[in-house]
N, CA, C and O of each residue as an XYZ file, in Angstrom:
648
protein
N    -182.230   -118.584    -64.785
C    -181.698   -119.794    -65.416
C    -180.487   -119.496    -66.299
O    -180.367   -118.421    -66.887
N    -179.657   -120.417    -66.366
C    -178.474   -120.201    -67.199
C    -178.627   -120.225    -68.696
O    -179.550   -120.857    -69.210
N    -177.728   -119.541    -69.423
C    -177.938   -119.409    -70.822
C    -177.503   -120.809    -71.413
O    -176.554   -121.401    -70.900
N    -178.128   -121.299    -72.394
C    -177.691   -122.602    -73.074
C    -176.434   -122.441    -73.767
O    -176.069   -121.362    -74.235
N    -175.696   -123.639    -73.839
C    -174.353   -123.460    -74.465
C    -174.658   -123.559    -75.953
O    -175.383   -124.441    -76.413
N    -174.092   -122.644    -76.663
C    -174.398   -122.555    -78.232
C    -173.135   -122.934    -79.014
O    -173.196   -123.272    -80.196
N    -171.972   -122.869    -78.314
C    -170.682   -123.302    -79.130
C    -169.773   -123.843    -78.125
O    -169.803   -123.512    -76.939
N    -168.930   -124.722    -78.659
C    -167.805   -125.349    -77.851
C    -166.498   -124.871    -78.333
O    -166.201   -125.020    -79.518
N    -165.683   -124.296    -77.485
C    -164.520   -123.722    -77.991
C    -163.417   -124.734    -77.671
O    -163.402   -125.214    -76.538
N    -162.500   -125.100    -78.559
C    -161.507   -125.966    -78.460
C    -160.311   -125.235    -77.934
O    -159.915   -124.232    -78.526
N    -159.686   -125.695    -76.810
C    -158.482   -125.098    -76.248
C    -157.325   -125.689    -77.068
O    -157.257   -126.917    -77.032
N    -156.526   -125.131    -77.704
C    -155.398   -125.525    -78.438
C    -154.267   -125.414    -77.426
O    -154.186   -124.528    -76.575
N    -153.382   -126.430    -77.615
C    -152.097   -126.367    -76.740
C    -151.064   -125.551    -77.469
O    -150.600   -125.798    -78.582
N    -150.744   -124.443    -76.599
C    -149.763   -123.419    -77.076
C    -148.450   -123.903    -76.818
O    -148.327   -124.868    -76.064
N    -147.443   -123.370    -77.337
C    -146.000   -123.675    -77.044
C    -145.706   -123.230    -75.675
O    -144.913   -123.874    -74.989
N    -146.335   -122.088    -75.190
C    -146.033   -121.499    -73.958
C    -146.660   -122.445    -72.793
O    -146.067   -122.658    -71.735
N    -147.973   -123.002    -73.126
C    -148.647   -123.890    -72.179
C    -147.936   -125.247    -72.173
O    -147.910   -125.837    -71.093
N    -147.350   -125.826    -73.247
C    -146.573   -127.000    -73.301
C    -145.260   -126.864    -72.425
O    -144.922   -127.795    -71.694
N    -144.531   -125.706    -72.506
C    -143.394   -125.430    -71.843
C    -143.827   -125.339    -70.277
O    -143.063   -125.888    -69.483
N    -144.837   -124.777    -69.828
C    -145.383   -124.542    -68.534
C    -145.528   -126.077    -67.901
O    -144.950   -126.396    -66.862
N    -146.341   -126.950    -68.629
C    -146.623   -128.303    -68.341
C    -145.225   -129.035    -68.161
O    -145.113   -129.743    -67.160
N    -144.262   -128.944    -68.940
C    -142.984   -129.470    -68.837
C    -142.198   -129.061    -67.615
O    -141.478   -129.837    -66.987
N    -142.375   -127.860    -67.339
C    -141.681   -127.322    -66.112
C    -142.467   -127.830    -64.824
O    -141.861   -128.155    -63.803
N    -143.823   -127.879    -64.930
C    -144.504   -128.339    -63.738
C    -144.077   -129.818    -63.487
O    -143.762   -130.202    -62.361
N    -144.077   -130.607    -64.545
C    -143.722   -132.033    -64.536
C    -142.359   -132.261    -63.931
O    -142.146   -133.098    -63.054
N    -141.497   -131.506    -64.427
C    -139.982   -131.473    -63.950
C    -139.907   -131.172    -62.413
O    -139.096   -131.770    -61.707
N    -140.770   -130.232    -61.909
C    -140.618   -129.838    -60.488
C    -141.269   -130.966    -59.727
O    -140.841   -131.286    -58.618
N    -142.415   -131.650    -60.357
C    -142.986   -132.739    -59.569
C    -142.131   -133.865    -59.419
O    -142.059   -134.495    -58.364
N    -141.345   -134.194    -60.653
C    -140.410   -135.237    -60.475
C    -139.245   -135.010    -59.488
O    -138.780   -135.967    -58.870
N    -138.790   -133.820    -59.339
C    -137.766   -133.470    -58.421
C    -138.104   -133.564    -57.003
O    -137.353   -134.006    -56.134
N    -139.465   -133.051    -56.805
C    -139.858   -133.124    -55.400
C    -140.255   -134.488    -54.931
O    -140.454   -134.727    -53.740
N    -140.373   -135.427    -55.929
C    -140.847   -136.813    -55.378
C    -139.820   -137.836    -55.893
O    -140.198   -138.926    -56.321
N    -138.534   -137.491    -55.853
C    -137.611   -138.420    -56.365
C    -137.544   -139.736    -55.562
O    -137.461   -140.837    -56.106
N    -137.586   -139.546    -54.254
C    -137.533   -140.913    -53.406
C    -138.714   -141.823    -53.773
O    -138.569   -143.014    -54.049
N    -139.854   -141.204    -53.759
C    -141.110   -142.059    -54.117
C    -140.962   -142.647    -55.410
O    -141.171   -143.852    -55.552
N    -140.589   -141.848    -56.465
C    -140.389   -142.382    -57.860
C    -139.348   -143.473    -57.740
O    -139.644   -144.520    -58.316
N    -138.286   -143.439    -57.159
C    -137.230   -144.452    -57.184
C    -137.792   -145.683    -56.414
O    -137.337   -146.787    -56.714
N    -138.757   -145.585    -55.434
C    -139.325   -146.778    -54.796
C    -140.337   -147.408    -55.795
O    -140.429   -148.634    -55.845
N    -141.080   -146.634    -56.571
C    -141.994   -147.101    -57.506
C    -141.189   -147.928    -58.616
O    -141.520   -149.063    -58.960
N    -140.136   -147.256    -59.119
C    -139.380   -147.992    -60.063
C    -138.778   -149.290    -59.577
O    -138.715   -150.272    -60.317
N    -138.322   -149.293    -58.297
C    -137.748   -150.451    -57.683
C    -138.873   -151.628    -57.639
O    -138.668   -152.805    -57.934
N    -140.051   -151.086    -57.227
C    -141.164   -152.153    -57.127
C    -141.477   -152.662    -58.574
O    -141.613   -153.870    -58.771
N    -141.584   -151.813    -59.516
C    -141.918   -152.159    -60.878
C    -140.873   -153.191    -61.440
O    -141.171   -154.128    -62.180
N    -139.541   -152.878    -60.966
C    -138.438   -153.752    -61.515
C    -138.583   -155.135    -60.917
O    -138.479   -156.131    -61.633
N    -138.835   -155.220    -59.540
C    -139.158   -156.557    -58.906
C    -140.151   -157.264    -59.506
O    -140.022   -158.462    -59.760
N    -141.375   -156.481    -59.820
C    -142.552   -157.172    -60.425
C    -142.104   -157.771    -61.745
O    -142.458   -158.904    -62.070
N    -141.329   -157.017    -62.503
C    -140.800   -157.493    -63.748
C    -139.912   -158.658    -63.573
O    -140.018   -159.599    -64.359
N    -139.121   -158.684    -62.700
C    -138.016   -159.675    -62.550
C    -138.747   -161.063    -62.159
O    -138.294   -162.139    -62.549
N    -139.835   -160.972    -61.413
C    -140.515   -162.130    -61.063
C    -141.676   -162.594    -62.070
O    -142.443   -163.526    -61.828
N    -141.694   -161.899    -63.104
C    -142.785   -162.207    -64.126
C    -144.090   -161.791    -63.906
O    -144.978   -162.154    -64.678
N    -144.348   -161.000    -62.849
C    -145.773   -160.524    -62.679
C    -146.274   -159.514    -63.545
O    -147.492   -159.370    -63.647
N    -145.404   -158.724    -64.244
C    -145.875   -157.785    -65.228
C    -146.296   -158.546    -66.419
O    -147.367   -158.340    -66.990
N    -145.454   -159.405    -66.769
C    -145.842   -160.287    -67.950
C    -147.149   -161.010    -67.787
O    -148.014   -161.042    -68.662
N    -147.236   -161.573    -66.643
C    -148.531   -162.351    -66.314
C    -149.710   -161.464    -66.272
O    -150.801   -161.877    -66.666
N    -149.544   -160.209    -65.794
C    -150.670   -159.256    -65.886
C    -150.908   -158.712    -67.190
O    -152.057   -158.428    -67.529
N    -149.923   -158.541    -67.957
C    -150.145   -158.239    -69.325
C    -150.935   -159.418    -70.129
O    -151.883   -159.154    -70.868
N    -150.507   -160.602    -69.937
C    -151.042   -161.689    -70.581
C    -152.570   -161.836    -70.143
O    -153.390   -162.238    -70.969
N    -152.927   -161.530    -68.926
C    -154.276   -161.606    -68.477
C    -154.940   -160.453    -69.093
O    -156.076   -160.669    -69.515
N    -154.463   -159.272    -69.231
C    -155.206   -158.170    -69.957
C    -155.510   -158.579    -71.472
O    -156.579   -158.334    -72.032
N    -154.500   -159.191    -72.019
C    -154.783   -159.616    -73.378
C    -155.804   -160.700    -73.512
O    -156.469   -160.795    -74.543
N    -155.956   -161.537    -72.488
C    -156.867   -162.575    -72.601
C    -158.130   -162.367    -71.781
O    -158.788   -163.346    -71.431
N    -158.493   -161.129    -71.460
C    -159.557   -160.748    -70.642
C    -160.815   -161.397    -70.965
O    -161.554   -161.841    -70.087
N    -161.077   -161.463    -72.219
C    -162.417   -161.941    -72.597
C    -162.564   -163.476    -72.393
O    -163.627   -163.988    -72.046
N    -161.426   -164.171    -72.633
C    -161.376   -165.618    -72.397
C    -161.552   -165.881    -70.930
O    -162.294   -166.774    -70.522
N    -160.804   -165.027    -70.079
C    -160.843   -165.192    -68.727
C    -162.305   -164.954    -68.177
O    -162.778   -165.724    -67.341
N    -162.947   -163.964    -68.623
C    -164.311   -163.744    -68.206
C    -165.186   -164.759    -68.493
O    -166.048   -165.102    -67.685
N    -165.012   -165.400    -69.833
C    -165.830   -166.540    -70.294
C    -165.642   -167.782    -69.337
O    -166.608   -168.441    -68.953
N    -164.365   -168.056    -68.981
C    -164.082   -169.143    -68.151
C    -164.738   -168.865    -66.705
O    -165.378   -169.756    -66.147
N    -164.568   -167.682    -66.158
C    -165.028   -167.410    -64.921
C    -166.581   -167.549    -64.808
O    -167.128   -168.045    -63.823
N    -167.251   -167.062    -65.916
C    -168.720   -167.156    -65.939
C    -169.158   -168.574    -66.151
O    -170.175   -168.974    -65.586
N    -168.439   -169.376    -66.948
C    -168.727   -170.761    -67.138
C    -168.554   -171.561    -65.752
O    -169.339   -172.463    -65.462
N    -167.602   -171.227    -64.998
C    -167.362   -171.939    -63.817
C    -168.392   -171.506    -62.678
O    -168.821   -172.306    -61.846
N    -168.734   -170.190    -62.724
C    -169.736   -169.786    -61.690
C    -171.182   -170.163    -62.089
O    -172.099   -169.940    -61.299
N    -171.402   -170.716    -63.266
C    -172.717   -171.183    -63.555
C    -172.855   -172.697    -63.428
O    -173.915   -173.270    -63.678
N    -171.743   -173.330    -63.028
C    -171.895   -174.746    -62.777
C    -172.727   -175.243    -61.607
O    -172.782   -174.587    -60.567
N    -173.345   -176.339    -61.754
C    -174.307   -176.681    -60.653
C    -173.724   -176.575    -59.232
O    -174.357   -175.968    -58.368
N    -172.548   -177.141    -58.967
C    -172.164   -176.990    -57.572
C    -171.984   -175.567    -57.001
O    -172.175   -175.302    -55.814
N    -171.592   -174.653    -57.954
C    -171.517   -173.298    -57.503
C    -172.742   -172.548    -57.277
O    -172.874   -171.651    -56.444
N    -173.739   -173.033    -58.179
C    -175.190   -172.378    -58.080
C    -175.784   -172.936    -56.800
O    -176.450   -172.207    -56.064
N    -175.549   -174.275    -56.502
C    -176.075   -174.934    -55.270
C    -175.514   -174.159    -54.077
O    -176.280   -173.843    -53.167
N    -174.304   -173.856    -54.036
C    -173.541   -173.191    -52.964
C    -174.174   -171.883    -52.725
O    -174.475   -171.552    -51.578
N    -174.408   -171.071    -53.803
C    -174.984   -169.767    -53.755
C    -176.416   -169.866    -53.185
O    -176.856   -169.096    -52.332
N    -177.107   -170.901    -53.746
C    -178.622   -171.144    -53.257
C    -178.589   -171.444    -51.729
O    -179.400   -170.927    -50.960
N    -177.643   -172.278    -51.339
C    -177.645   -172.655    -49.845
C    -177.220   -171.454    -49.068
O    -177.717   -171.261    -47.959
N    -176.312   -170.610    -49.581
C    -175.926   -169.460    -48.850
C    -177.139   -168.506    -48.654
O    -177.329   -167.934    -47.580
N    -177.933   -168.360    -49.706
C    -179.010   -167.436    -49.696
C    -180.110   -167.917    -48.812
O    -180.758   -167.142    -48.110
N    -180.328   -169.275    -48.855
C    -181.244   -169.819    -47.981
C    -180.935   -169.742    -46.560
O    -181.839   -169.447    -45.778
N    -179.715   -169.983    -46.128
C    -179.211   -169.899    -44.845
C    -179.382   -168.475    -44.348
O    -179.941   -168.195    -43.288
N    -178.865   -167.606    -45.183
C    -179.024   -166.104    -44.871
C    -180.450   -165.768    -44.646
O    -180.755   -165.071    -43.679
N    -181.396   -166.240    -45.518
C    -182.902   -165.874    -45.263
C    -183.337   -166.465    -43.954
O    -184.043   -165.814    -43.184
N    -182.925   -167.707    -43.679
C    -183.399   -168.303    -42.461
C    -182.799   -167.564    -41.221
O    -183.529   -167.362    -40.251
N    -181.584   -167.182    -41.217
C    -180.989   -166.424    -40.110
C    -181.613   -165.067    -40.000
O    -181.733   -164.558    -38.886
N    -182.055   -164.390    -41.176
C    -182.697   -163.130    -41.100
C    -184.045   -163.256    -40.483
O    -184.529   -162.263    -39.939
N    -184.723   -164.422    -40.517
C    -186.061   -164.601    -39.962
C    -186.032   -164.950    -38.510
O    -187.059   -164.941    -37.832
N    -184.855   -165.258    -38.032
C    -184.703   -165.681    -36.611
C    -184.580   -164.462    -35.652
O    -184.100   -163.415    -36.086
N    -184.983   -164.561    -34.407
C    -184.663   -163.519    -33.421
C    -183.200   -163.585    -33.129
O    -182.725   -164.660    -32.764
N    -182.433   -162.512    -33.260
C    -181.003   -162.451    -32.951
C    -180.655   -162.897    -31.497
O    -179.663   -163.572    -31.223
N    -181.556   -162.459    -30.612
C    -181.274   -162.841    -29.214
C    -181.435   -164.346    -28.889
O    -180.765   -164.910    -28.024
N    -182.342   -164.930    -29.621
C    -182.589   -166.388    -29.520
C    -181.332   -167.107    -30.136
O    -180.839   -168.094    -29.591
N    -180.859   -166.586    -31.251
C    -179.737   -167.210    -31.992
C    -178.419   -167.156    -31.074
O    -177.605   -168.077    -31.011
N    -178.330   -165.974    -30.390
C    -177.188   -165.728    -29.488
C    -177.272   -166.709    -28.258
O    -176.268   -167.268    -27.817
N    -178.534   -166.883    -27.734
C    -178.718   -167.768    -26.666
C    -178.489   -169.151    -26.941
O    -177.923   -169.888    -26.133
N    -178.960   -169.570    -28.184
C    -178.774   -171.032    -28.645
C    -177.270   -171.241    -28.887
O    -176.718   -172.300    -28.587
N    -176.635   -170.219    -29.429
C    -175.114   -170.593    -29.686
C    -174.381   -170.663    -28.418
O    -173.463   -171.468    -28.259
N    -174.792   -169.779    -27.444
C    -174.064   -169.932    -26.084
C    -174.396   -171.199    -25.406
O    -173.545   -171.749    -24.707
N    -175.612   -171.719    -25.569
C    -176.059   -172.939    -24.960
C    -175.374   -174.201    -25.548
O    -175.055   -175.159    -24.844
N    -175.162   -174.132    -26.934
C    -174.370   -174.988    -27.720
C    -172.997   -175.139    -27.204
O    -172.496   -176.238    -26.964
N    -172.371   -173.951    -27.032
C    -170.943   -174.036    -26.468
C    -170.874   -174.604    -25.040
O    -170.019   -175.415    -24.682
N    -171.789   -174.139    -24.301
C    -171.790   -174.799    -22.762
C    -172.020   -176.325    -22.921
O    -171.323   -177.151    -22.333
N    -173.045   -176.650    -23.757
C    -173.305   -178.021    -24.007
C    -172.058   -178.811    -24.526
O    -171.812   -179.924    -24.060
N    -171.292   -178.261    -25.461
C    -170.087   -178.983    -26.004
C    -169.109   -179.062    -24.857
O    -168.477   -180.110    -24.729
N    -168.915   -178.076    -24.014
C    -167.951   -178.207    -22.888
C    -168.417   -179.381    -21.965
O    -167.611   -180.247    -21.626
N    -169.566   -179.402    -21.611
C    -170.014   -180.461    -20.705
C    -169.874   -181.816    -21.346
O    -169.513   -182.766    -20.652
N    -170.124   -181.958    -22.560
C    -170.111   -183.198    -23.277
C    -168.627   -183.598    -23.466
O    -168.330   -184.788    -23.565
N    -167.759   -182.694    -23.513
C    -166.257   -182.999    -23.633
C    -165.720   -183.447    -22.175
O    -164.786   -184.244    -22.085
N    -166.319   -182.928    -21.104
C    -165.953   -183.499    -19.866
C    -166.346   -184.934    -19.757
O    -165.625   -185.739    -19.166
N    -167.511   -185.279    -20.332
C    -167.871   -186.589    -20.207
C    -167.084   -187.621    -21.016
O    -167.032   -188.810    -20.701
N    -166.452   -187.071    -22.117
C    -165.669   -187.919    -22.920
C    -164.474   -188.561    -22.117
O    -164.019   -189.658    -22.439
N    -163.999   -187.844    -21.080
C    -162.845   -188.223    -20.167
C    -163.290   -189.137    -19.052
O    -162.448   -189.668    -18.328
N    -164.627   -189.345    -18.884
C    -165.199   -190.134    -17.872
C    -165.580   -191.544    -18.440
O    -166.411   -191.614    -19.346
N    -165.047   -192.556    -17.977
C    -165.413   -193.895    -18.571
C    -166.753   -194.530    -17.934
O    -167.050   -195.699    -18.182
N    -167.529   -193.738    -17.125
C    -168.639   -194.234    -16.522
C    -169.771   -194.520    -17.594
O    -170.046   -193.703    -18.472
N    -170.384   -195.705    -17.458
C    -171.499   -196.097    -18.207
C    -172.827   -195.519    -17.815
O    -173.134   -195.402    -16.628
N    -173.598   -195.164    -18.773
C    -174.920   -194.603    -18.471
C    -176.011   -195.705    -18.675
O    -176.159   -196.245    -19.771
N    -176.759   -196.015    -17.600
C    -177.855   -196.974    -17.835
C    -179.292   -196.278    -17.868
O    -179.427   -195.059    -17.763
N    -180.271   -197.102    -18.014
C    -181.646   -196.567    -18.095
C    -182.023   -195.878    -16.883
O    -182.552   -194.769    -16.971
N    -181.802   -196.430    -15.730
C    -182.075   -195.793    -14.490
C    -181.390   -194.239    -14.391
O    -181.969   -193.284    -13.875
N    -180.171   -194.197    -14.935
C    -179.496   -192.866    -14.915
C    -180.223   -191.948    -15.792
O    -180.419   -190.803    -15.387
N    -180.675   -192.330    -17.017
C    -181.439   -191.515    -17.839
C    -182.803   -191.004    -17.249
O    -183.191   -189.852    -17.446
N    -183.472   -191.882    -16.550
C    -184.702   -191.433    -15.936
C    -184.464   -190.533    -14.742
O    -185.273   -189.658    -14.435
N    -183.311   -190.765    -14.052
C    -182.881   -189.937    -12.938
C    -182.488   -188.552    -13.399
O    -182.797   -187.582    -12.707
N    -181.839   -188.413    -14.503
C    -181.353   -187.085    -14.950
C    -182.493   -186.234    -15.518
O    -182.358   -185.013    -15.602
N    -183.489   -186.786    -15.865
C    -184.679   -186.048    -16.300
C    -185.212   -185.167    -15.189
O    -185.902   -184.176    -15.428
N    -184.899   -185.525    -14.056
C    -185.419   -184.631    -12.918
C    -184.517   -183.397    -12.788
O    -184.910   -182.407    -12.171
N    -183.374   -183.449    -13.335
C    -182.492   -182.237    -13.324
C    -183.183   -181.207    -14.207
O    -183.517   -181.507    -15.353
N    -183.409   -179.962    -13.680
C    -184.102   -178.855    -14.453
C    -183.461   -178.485    -15.748
O    -184.113   -178.213    -16.756
N    -182.038   -178.484    -15.677
C    -181.183   -178.131    -16.917
C    -181.443   -179.178    -17.991
O    -181.724   -178.826    -19.137
N    -181.360   -180.359    -17.669
C    -181.555   -181.523    -18.647
C    -182.899   -181.371    -19.156
O    -183.089   -181.239    -20.365
N    -183.955   -181.382    -18.222
C    -185.312   -181.385    -18.553
C    -185.639   -180.233    -19.573
O    -186.369   -180.421    -20.546
N    -185.078   -179.092    -19.297
C    -185.317   -177.974    -20.153
C    -184.613   -178.252    -21.571
O    -185.202   -177.875    -22.584
N    -183.527   -178.818    -21.661
C    -182.840   -179.121    -22.909
C    -183.587   -180.199    -23.654
O    -183.726   -180.108    -24.874
N    -184.093   -181.256    -22.943
C    -184.773   -182.290    -23.625
C    -186.224   -181.800    -24.143
O    -186.711   -182.126    -25.225
N    -186.820   -180.974    -23.198
C    -188.108   -180.340    -23.696
C    -187.828   -179.525    -24.974
O    -188.549   -179.701    -25.956
N    -186.795   -178.628    -25.006
C    -186.502   -177.818    -26.072
C    -186.277   -178.739    -27.371
O    -186.776   -178.444    -28.457
N    -185.512   -179.840    -27.173
C    -185.163   -180.720    -28.314
C    -186.429   -181.297    -28.840
O    -186.656   -181.258    -30.049
N    -187.305   -181.854    -27.961
C    -188.495   -182.370    -28.419
C    -189.418   -181.384    -29.242
O    -190.004   -181.756    -30.259
N    -189.504   -180.179    -28.764
C    -190.430   -179.214    -29.357
C    -189.715   -178.689    -30.654
O    -190.344   -178.363    -31.660
N    -188.415   -178.636    -30.550
C    -187.664   -178.317    -31.851
C    -187.944   -179.382    -32.910
O    -188.253   -179.067    -34.060
N    -187.830   -180.658    -32.497
C    -188.099   -181.778    -33.497
C    -189.579   -181.761    -34.036
O    -189.861   -182.079    -35.191
N    -190.470   -181.373    -33.120
C    -191.947   -181.323    -33.453
C    -192.126   -180.233    -34.494
O    -192.778   -180.511    -35.500
N    -191.565   -178.912    -34.336
C    -191.629   -177.946    -35.288
C    -191.082   -178.316    -36.529
O    -191.675   -178.062    -37.578
N    -189.827   -178.989    -36.490
C    -189.156   -179.324    -37.691
C    -190.016   -180.375    -38.575
O    -190.131   -180.343    -39.801
N    -190.536   -181.215    -37.779
C    -191.402   -182.176    -38.577
C    -192.621   -181.666    -39.127
O    -192.999   -182.181    -40.179
N    -193.383   -180.654    -38.566
C    -194.425   -179.935    -39.077
C    -193.960   -179.240    -40.395
O    -194.615   -179.306    -41.435
N    -192.778   -178.569    -40.272
C    -192.361   -177.792    -41.454
C    -192.005   -178.616    -42.536
O    -192.157   -178.186    -43.680
N    -191.476   -179.931    -42.301
C    -190.958   -180.847    -43.312
C    -192.347   -181.429    -43.964
O    -192.342   -181.789    -45.141
N    -193.453   -181.504    -43.221
C    -194.581   -182.083    -43.748
C    -195.250   -181.025    -44.798
O    -195.894   -181.431    -45.766
N    -195.072   -179.799    -44.561
C    -195.630   -178.786    -45.520
C    -194.995   -178.868    -46.895
O    -193.785   -179.068    -47.000
N    -195.770   -178.722    -47.934
C    -195.377   -178.692    -49.261
C    -194.794   -177.222    -49.669
O    -195.565   -176.282    -49.864
N    -193.404   -177.093    -49.782
C    -192.928   -175.894    -50.039
C    -192.276   -175.901    -51.563
O    -191.171   -175.390    -51.744
N    -192.941   -176.445    -52.536
C    -192.439   -176.474    -53.897
C    -192.248   -175.121    -54.407
O    -193.074   -174.222    -54.250
N    -191.117   -174.999    -55.034
C    -190.894   -173.576    -55.716
C    -191.461   -173.515    -57.077
O    -191.371   -172.481    -57.738
């Protein structure tokens, strides 16, 4: 086991150490002249456009800025947005990712088919509706929709008070 520390020795800056630090800094500056010139150029541009003054003002007013930000974040529309996001994320987390992927693909294909119909001026009558129910793709989608609505209705009936 290590021995406990019983005293703290203060390292005093000696003239020799100060001189060595200055020499090291001078060498570092000489070795990085191009980079330093670029940094000074960037800082000069930031100063010319007022960005440094703006940053300084923001640092001076940091407490007021934090107060405003917290006030804005605690407003009802913002908290509602956060709650909606959390609720949607929770719902997505409970869903099977493969089913979500399949449903998204189905919606894309359905939108493409629906878009084709928009360019067709043909009217759909009741007989056409009954006839298309025999199409297995349409029957599958209608059945899915009906059962989706049934499950949604059951869930809406449940009391989920917080």
